C-alpha positions as CSV (number, residue, x, y, z in Angstrom):
1,M,4.5,-9.0,-8.2
2,T,8.0,-10.0,-7.1
3,G,8.4,-12.3,-4.1
4,S,9.4,-11.0,-0.6
5,S,10.2,-11.2,2.6
6,N,8.2,-9.6,5.4
7,E,11.8,-9.8,8.2
8,P,13.3,-6.4,9.4
9,G,15.6,-4.6,6.8
10,P,16.3,-2.6,3.8
11,T,14.5,-5.0,1.3
12,L,11.8,-2.4,-0.4
13,E,10.4,-5.4,-2.7
14,A,6.2,-6.2,-2.8
15,Y,5.1,-6.4,1.1
16,F,2.9,-9.4,1.3
17,L,0.3,-8.7,4.5
18,P,-1.6,-12.1,5.3
19,I,-5.4,-11.1,6.1
20,R,-8.3,-13.4,7.7
21,V,-11.8,-12.2,7.0
22,Y,-14.3,-11.5,9.7
23,I,-17.7,-11.5,9.8
24,E,-17.4,-7.6,10.2
25,D,-16.0,-7.5,6.8
26,T,-18.6,-9.0,4.7
27,D,-22.6,-8.4,3.9
28,A,-25.1,-10.5,5.2
29,G,-24.7,-12.8,2.5
30,G,-20.6,-13.1,4.1
31,I,-19.5,-11.4,0.9
32,V,-16.5,-9.0,1.6
33,F,-17.5,-5.9,1.2
34,H,-16.2,-3.6,-1.5
35,A,-15.0,-0.7,0.8
36,K,-13.2,-3.6,2.9
37,Y,-10.4,-4.2,0.3
38,L,-9.4,-0.3,0.7
39,H,-8.9,-1.3,4.0
40,Y,-7.3,-4.3,3.3
41,M,-4.7,-2.3,0.8
42,E,-4.3,1.0,3.2
43,R,-3.0,-1.2,5.6
44,A,-0.7,-3.0,3.3
45,R,0.8,0.5,2.4
46,T,1.2,0.9,5.7
47,E,3.0,-1.8,6.9
48,W,5.3,-1.5,3.7
49,V,6.3,2.2,5.3
50,R,7.3,0.7,8.9
51,H,8.8,-2.1,7.5
52,C,11.1,0.6,5.2
53,G,11.8,1.9,9.2
54,V,10.1,5.1,8.3
55,G,7.7,5.9,11.6
56,L,4.4,7.3,10.9
57,R,3.7,8.5,14.5
58,S,7.0,10.7,14.4
59,G,5.8,12.3,11.0
60,L,2.5,13.3,12.8
61,S,4.9,15.3,15.0
62,E,6.2,17.2,12.1
63,N,3.2,17.4,10.6
64,I,3.6,15.3,8.2
65,S,0.4,13.0,6.8
66,Y,-0.6,10.4,3.9
67,V,-4.1,11.0,1.8
68,V,-5.1,8.6,-1.1
69,Q,-4.5,11.2,-3.8
70,K,-5.7,9.1,-6.7
71,L,-7.4,5.4,-6.9
72,A,-8.2,3.3,-9.7
73,I,-9.2,-0.7,-8.6
74,H,-10.5,-3.8,-10.4
75,Y,-12.5,-6.1,-8.2
76,V,-12.1,-9.4,-9.8
77,A,-14.0,-12.1,-7.4
78,P,-15.8,-12.3,-4.3
79,A,-13.6,-13.1,-1.1
80,Y,-15.9,-14.6,1.7
81,L,-16.2,-15.0,5.6
82,D,-13.5,-17.2,6.7
83,D,-10.8,-16.8,3.9
84,E,-7.5,-16.3,4.1
85,L,-6.4,-13.6,1.9
86,E,-2.4,-12.3,0.9
87,V,-2.4,-8.1,0.2
88,T,0.4,-6.7,-1.4
89,A,1.7,-3.5,-1.6
90,D,4.6,-2.6,-4.3
91,L,6.2,0.5,-4.5
92,V,6.1,1.3,-9.1
93,D,6.7,5.5,-8.9
94,A,7.2,8.4,-7.2
95,G,7.7,12.1,-7.3
96,R,8.4,14.9,-4.6
97,V,5.3,14.8,-2.6
98,W,3.9,11.3,-3.7
99,M,4.5,8.0,-4.1
100,E,2.6,5.2,-6.1
101,F,1.7,1.6,-5.6
102,D,0.4,-1.6,-7.6
103,Q,-1.5,-3.2,-5.6
104,A,-3.4,-6.8,-5.1
105,V,-5.6,-9.0,-2.9
106,T,-5.4,-12.8,-3.5
107,R,-7.3,-15.8,-2.0
108,K,-4.0,-17.8,-0.1
109,G,-5.6,-21.1,-0.4
110,D,-5.9,-21.0,-4.6
111,G,-3.8,-18.1,-4.9
112,R,-7.0,-16.7,-6.9
113,P,-7.2,-12.7,-7.9
114,L,-9.6,-10.8,-6.0
115,A,-9.1,-7.4,-6.9
116,R,-6.2,-4.9,-8.3
117,A,-5.7,-1.2,-7.7
118,T,-3.1,1.8,-8.2
119,V,-2.8,3.9,-5.3
120,R,-1.2,7.4,-5.6
121,V,-0.2,8.9,-2.3
122,A,0.8,12.6,-1.5
123,C,2.1,13.7,1.4
124,V,0.3,16.6,3.2
125,A,1.0,19.1,6.0
126,L,-1.5,18.3,8.8
127,D,-2.0,22.0,9.2
128,S,-3.5,22.8,6.3
129,G,-3.8,19.4,4.3
130,R,-1.5,21.0,1.3
131,P,1.1,19.1,-0.5
132,R,4.4,18.9,0.8
133,R,7.8,17.4,0.3
134,L,8.1,13.6,1.1
135,P,10.4,13.5,4.0
136,E,14.4,13.3,3.2
137,D,14.5,9.8,4.9
138,L,11.4,8.3,2.9
139,G,12.1,10.0,-0.2
140,Q,15.8,8.3,-0.6
141,L,14.1,4.8,0.1
142,L,11.9,5.2,-2.6
143,L,14.1,6.5,-5.0
144,Q,16.6,3.3,-4.3
145,H,14.1,1.0,-4.6
146,L,12.8,2.5,-7.8
147,A,16.4,2.5,-9.4
148,S,16.5,-1.3,-8.6
149,K,13.9,-2.2,-10.6
150,P,14.3,-2.6,-13.9
151,T,11.7,-0.4,-15.9
152,S,11.5,2.8,-13.2
153,Q,10.8,6.0,-14.0
154,Q,10.4,8.9,-11.4
155,H,8.4,12.1,-12.3
156,Q,9.2,15.2,-10.7
157,E,6.0,16.6,-9.7
């Protein structure tokens, strides 16, 4: 993942979201429950989109929603109660109806990788659940970002 800023603006670099592990995130032994990593990654992707200036609430009024279509995750090491984590979301590919992110969860203090994932998010119509084209403003932002990456390859599905 490349460096980034969480300051508002048009930059679409990897987004870094700080997370603190709370008791609600852990099992009885103080270890983060595996599904919580998916919650952390969801938050980072959502903040990335918001950071890009795309309003998710307005999409709901336009019959637009987003669903995870494909997910591959590798758990590397556990996180524990009270750990400070950093969760990243980095757009790596996009099509007409989807966007794909590389994501990582690392421990802030020592930088140890805890989990890595590739997540494909599809745009769907709320009323039918069927795939639909990404909103034009978001689609343009994705293309702009991918064009600035040296190894980008856009797929048109």
